C-alpha positions in Angstrom: 7.6 9.1 -29.1 9.1 8.5 -25.6 12.6 7.2 -25.3 13.6 4.9 -22.4 15.7 7.0 -20.1 18.4 5.3 -18.1 20.2 6.5 -15.0 22.5 9.5 -15.3 26.1 9.4 -14.0 25.1 11.8 -11.3 22.3 9.6 -10.1 24.5 6.6 -9.9 27.2 8.5 -8.0 24.6 9.7 -5.5 23.4 6.1 -4.9 27.0 4.9 -4.4 27.7 7.7 -1.9 24.5 6.9 0.0 25.5 3.2 0.1 29.0 4.1 1.3 27.6 6.2 4.1 25.3 3.5 5.2 28.1 0.9 5.2 30.3 3.3 7.2 27.6 3.4 9.9 26.9 -0.4 10.0 30.4 -1.8 9.6 31.9 -0.8 12.9 28.9 -2.2 14.8 29.2 -5.5 12.9 32.9 -5.9 13.4 32.7 -5.2 17.2 30.0 -7.9 17.4 32.2 -10.3 15.4 35.1 -10.0 17.9 32.7 -10.6 20.8 31.5 -13.7 19.1 35.0 -15.0 18.5 35.9 -14.6 22.2 32.7 -16.5 23.1 33.5 -19.3 20.8 37.0 -19.6 22.3 35.6 -19.7 25.8 33.0 -22.3 24.8 35.6 -24.5 23.2 37.8 -24.3 26.3 34.8 -25.3 28.5 34.4 -28.4 26.3 38.2 -29.1 26.8 37.7 -28.8 30.6 34.9 -31.3 30.6 37.0 -33.7 28.5 40.0 -33.2 30.7 38.1 -33.9 33.9 36.6 -37.1 32.3 40.1 -38.2 31.3 41.4 -37.6 34.8 38.5 -39.6 36.3 39.4 -42.6 34.0 43.2 -42.4 34.3 43.8 -40.6 37.6 45.9 -37.8 36.0 45.5 -35.1 33.4 47.0 -35.7 29.9 50.3 -34.3 28.9 48.7 -32.6 25.8 45.3 -32.1 24.3 45.9 -34.6 21.6 45.7 -37.4 24.2 42.0 -36.6 24.6 41.6 -38.2 21.1 44.1 -41.0 21.0 46.2 -42.7 23.7 47.7 -46.1 24.5 47.5 -45.7 28.2 45.8 -48.3 30.3 42.2 -47.5 31.4 42.0 -44.9 28.6 38.3 -44.9 27.6 38.2 -42.2 25.0 38.1 -40.5 22.7 37.1 -37.7 25.1 36.5 -35.1 22.3 34.1 -35.9 19.4 36.5 -34.4 16.8 40.1 -33.4 16.5 41.3 -30.6 18.8 40.2 -27.4 17.0 42.2 -24.3 16.5 41.0 -21.1 18.3 38.7 -18.8 16.3 41.8 -16.9 15.0 43.5 -20.0 13.6 46.0 -20.5 16.4 46.5 -23.6 18.5 45.1 -23.5 22.1 47.9 -23.5 24.7 47.6 -26.3 27.3 49.9 -26.3 30.3 50.2 -29.0 32.9 50.7 -28.1 35.7 48.8 -24.9 35.2 49.3 -21.4 36.5 48.6 -20.4 40.1 48.7 -23.9 41.5 46.0 -25.2 39.2 46.4 -28.7 37.8 46.2 -27.3 34.2 45.6 -24.2 32.2 44.1 -23.7 28.8 44.4 -20.5 26.9 44.0 -18.7 23.7 46.3 -15.7 23.0 43.5 -13.9 21.2 43.5 -12.4 17.7 47.3 -11.5 17.6 48.4 -15.0 18.7 50.8 -13.5 21.2 50.8 -13.5 25.0 49.3 -10.4 26.6 47.4 -7.8 24.8 44.2 -5.8 25.2 40.8 -5.8 23.6 40.5 -8.5 20.9 44.2 -9.4 21.4 43.7 -10.1 25.2 44.4 -13.6 26.4 41.5 -15.9 27.3 42.5 -18.2 30.1 40.6 -21.2 31.7 42.0 -23.1 34.7 
């Protein structure tokens, strides 16, 4: 008579160690790609803001005081909404920073402060700025 034999504790520990080693090799690559994707999303959203801002300026002759005016305004000649949805947060959950007038003589600036939500920084915390 043959008994069903299950896994021994040693066999289970070996499998867990192997899975842990594989995860330690894959995780850093995955997380570096995630931060690159977040920065790309922020840049794409800011490009959409730029298009909406330029359309707003064509209709009203000036840029809005804030990004919310791209969705709702009582100004004459306003032909919006210029964004299909509410103004989104950046990929890290922080509001985009809109300045009018912008930096370096530009009519406006749009920026995300990156993952830390603070001005300045490096790598994933670096500011993303569009003019």
